[in-house]
ROPA-631424 format. One line per 3 residues: their letters; for each residue x, y, z of C-alpha. Coordinates in steps of 0.25 Angstrom, whole numbers, plus 5000, padded with zeros to 4 digits. Layout:
// residues N
a) X Y Z ~ ... $
***
This chain:
// residues 237
mki) 4384 5307 4909 ~ 4394 5311 4918 ~ 4390 5324 4926 $
chy) 4401 5331 4931 ~ 4404 5343 4941 ~ 4416 5351 4936 $
deg) 4424 5364 4939 ~ 4416 5375 4944 ~ 4404 5367 4946 $
lag) 4401 5363 4931 ~ 4392 5351 4927 ~ 4397 5343 4916 $
avv) 4397 5329 4910 ~ 4409 5320 4907 ~ 4411 5313 4895 $
gek) 4423 5304 4894 ~ 4434 5314 4897 ~ 4426 5327 4894 $
lfp) 4417 5335 4902 ~ 4405 5342 4896 ~ 4398 5354 4904 $
igd) 4384 5352 4904 ~ 4380 5363 4916 ~ 4380 5376 4906 $
ali) 4369 5367 4896 ~ 4361 5364 4909 ~ 4360 5377 4912 $
qag) 4358 5383 4899 ~ 4346 5372 4896 ~ 4341 5378 4910 $
hlk) 4342 5365 4918 ~ 4353 5372 4927 ~ 4355 5386 4933 $
pgh) 4370 5392 4934 ~ 4377 5388 4946 ~ 4370 5375 4947 $
sml) 4375 5363 4955 ~ 4378 5348 4951 ~ 4366 5344 4961 $
evi) 4357 5353 4950 ~ 4363 5348 4938 ~ 4361 5333 4943 $
erl) 4347 5336 4947 ~ 4343 5341 4933 ~ 4351 5330 4924 $
ane) 4343 5320 4933 ~ 4329 5326 4932 ~ 4328 5334 4919 $
paa) 4331 5326 4907 ~ 4332 5338 4899 ~ 4345 5343 4907 $
mkc) 4351 5328 4906 ~ 4349 5331 4891 ~ 4355 5345 4891 $
arf) 4368 5339 4898 ~ 4369 5327 4887 ~ 4368 5338 4876 $
alq) 4379 5346 4883 ~ 4388 5334 4881 ~ 4385 5334 4866 $
sgs) 4384 5348 4864 ~ 4395 5355 4875 ~ 4410 5356 4875 $
alp) 4418 5348 4884 ~ 4431 5350 4893 ~ 4441 5340 4895 $
laq) 4437 5331 4908 ~ 4451 5333 4913 ~ 4449 5348 4913 $
arl) 4437 5349 4922 ~ 4439 5348 4938 ~ 4428 5339 4943 $
lap) 4419 5341 4955 ~ 4410 5331 4962 ~ 4399 5330 4953 $
iln) 4389 5335 4965 ~ 4393 5343 4977 ~ 4379 5346 4984 $
ppa) 4372 5333 4984 ~ 4359 5334 4994 ~ 4365 5321 5000 $
iwa) 4376 5311 4999 ~ 4371 5298 5003 ~ 4381 5285 5005 $
aaa) 4379 5271 5007 ~ 4390 5266 5018 ~ 4398 5254 5015 $
nyk) 4389 5252 5003 ~ 4400 5243 4997 ~ 4402 5227 5001 $
ahq) 4416 5226 5001 ~ 4417 5241 5009 ~ 4407 5236 5020 $
aem) 4417 5225 5022 ~ 4428 5235 5022 ~ 4420 5242 5032 $
rek) 4418 5231 5042 ~ 4433 5227 5041 ~ 4438 5241 5043 $
mgs) 4428 5248 5051 ~ 4419 5238 5057 ~ 4406 5241 5050 $
sdr) 4394 5234 5051 ~ 4390 5223 5041 ~ 4379 5230 5032 $
anl) 4376 5216 5024 ~ 4363 5213 5031 ~ 4357 5226 5033 $
skd) 4345 5231 5025 ~ 4344 5241 5014 ~ 4336 5250 5025 $
elm) 4347 5248 5035 ~ 4358 5251 5024 ~ 4352 5265 5023 $
aef) 4357 5268 5037 ~ 4370 5266 5031 ~ 4369 5278 5023 $
flk) 4376 5292 5025 ~ 4377 5305 5021 ~ 4390 5311 5016 $
pas) 4389 5329 5015 ~ 4390 5335 5002 ~ 4401 5343 5008 $
sii) 4411 5331 5007 ~ 4411 5330 4992 ~ 4423 5331 4983 $
gpg) 4425 5330 4968 ~ 4434 5321 4960 ~ 4449 5322 4964 $
gpv) 4446 5330 4976 ~ 4454 5330 4989 ~ 4448 5322 5000 $
ilp) 4451 5328 5014 ~ 4454 5318 5024 ~ 4448 5322 5039 $
rvs) 4458 5323 5050 ~ 4451 5315 5059 ~ 4453 5301 5051 $
rdv) 4464 5294 5046 ~ 4456 5284 5040 ~ 4448 5288 5027 $
dfe) 4441 5280 5017 ~ 4434 5282 5005 ~ 4423 5274 4995 $
cel) 4420 5275 4981 ~ 4405 5276 4979 ~ 4395 5276 4969 $
cav) 4387 5289 4970 ~ 4371 5290 4965 ~ 4369 5304 4961 $
igk) 4353 5306 4964 ~ 4347 5316 4954 ~ 4332 5314 4956 $
tar) 4325 5317 4970 ~ 4320 5303 4975 ~ 4315 5300 4988 $
hvg) 4308 5286 4993 ~ 4313 5278 4979 ~ 4316 5264 4978 $
edr) 4327 5256 4974 ~ 4321 5253 4961 ~ 4320 5268 4957 $
ale) 4332 5274 4965 ~ 4341 5275 4952 ~ 4331 5283 4945 $
hvf) 4336 5295 4954 ~ 4350 5293 4952 ~ 4357 5303 4943 $
gyt) 4370 5298 4942 ~ 4383 5291 4949 ~ 4396 5297 4953 $
icw) 4407 5293 4963 ~ 4408 5295 4977 ~ 4421 5294 4985 $
dfs) 4416 5292 5000 ~ 4427 5296 5010 ~ 4425 5290 5024 $
qrd) 4432 5293 5035 ~ 4434 5279 5044 ~ 4441 5284 5056 $
pwg) 4438 5288 5067 ~ 4424 5288 5066 ~ 4421 5276 5056 $
rgr) 4421 5264 5066 ~ 4411 5261 5077 ~ 4403 5274 5075 $
qnt) 4390 5275 5067 ~ 4384 5287 5059 ~ 4399 5293 5056 $
rni) 4398 5290 5041 ~ 4393 5306 5038 ~ 4405 5311 5046 $
rkg) 4416 5300 5041 ~ 4410 5302 5027 ~ 4407 5317 5027 $
fdt) 4421 5323 5027 ~ 4424 5334 5017 ~ 4429 5328 5004 $
ftg) 4423 5314 5008 ~ 4414 5312 4997 ~ 4420 5312 4982 $
lgp) 4412 5312 4971 ~ 4412 5312 4956 ~ 4418 5314 4946 $
wiv) 4405 5315 4940 ~ 4391 5310 4940 ~ 4387 5297 4930 $
tsd) 4371 5299 4926 ~ 4364 5285 4930 ~ 4362 5283 4916 $
eid) 4375 5279 4913 ~ 4376 5270 4925 ~ 4368 5256 4920 $
dpq) 4370 5251 4935 ~ 4376 5259 4945 ~ 4376 5245 4954 $
nla) 4388 5241 4945 ~ 4399 5252 4944 ~ 4413 5249 4946 $
rgr) 4419 5258 4957 ~ 4435 5259 4958 ~ 4445 5268 4964 $
rdg) 4459 5271 4957 ~ 4473 5277 4962 ~ 4478 5283 4950 $
vdl) 4476 5273 4940 ~ 4474 5260 4949 ~ 4461 5253 4952 $
rst) 4462 5251 4966 ~ 4448 5246 4970 ~ 4435 5244 4962 $
srt) 4421 5236 4965 ~ 4407 5238 4959 ~ 4395 5246 4965 $
rtq) 4387 5232 4963 ~ 4395 5229 4977 ~ 4387 5238 4985 $
***
């Protein structure tokens, strides 16, 4: 399923060019309360099989509206945390070594790479088509297209072999970064440079994990209008 957040905070599912509301069905079945957040929608769908069954039934029995008539929002606005890996694509690592003088991470162990993770604040989230506000202090703002795993089941001390069992689905994250004046020769500045308002673009929806055979073999790309400007695959991480 493609789970979306639209208009005045409603939950829906996208099928082709149609959008099916699922929030009311989940409320009527007792899985959600009025005024729910998308975080609660994700938690219920990820942990209650009956809730997921109810949402799927709404696609078959409910009425739909044209997707083009809906205003899509970020699929989640209040995640407990947004963890991000720095320069996680090999090509981007090479680019950052040349452009910013970054260190070579090729020989770092998995434990050492954990020190390269950083947090982005929820206040930086914007949805599809939202304006990005450039900070006055910077003249060099960059952006990266990232695969974002949405965790649906609470986990702690989970090994690699079972980690994906806790993933509800995947969405796209546009990670904006201020490269100057604090990006070169300074440590621990990522939270600031990547945490400005509007610097985390999420959406347009969450694709549930059952529809993604291999998250390490997905194509990602960027279009300027109808022209495909750049493309790569997640296996190059």
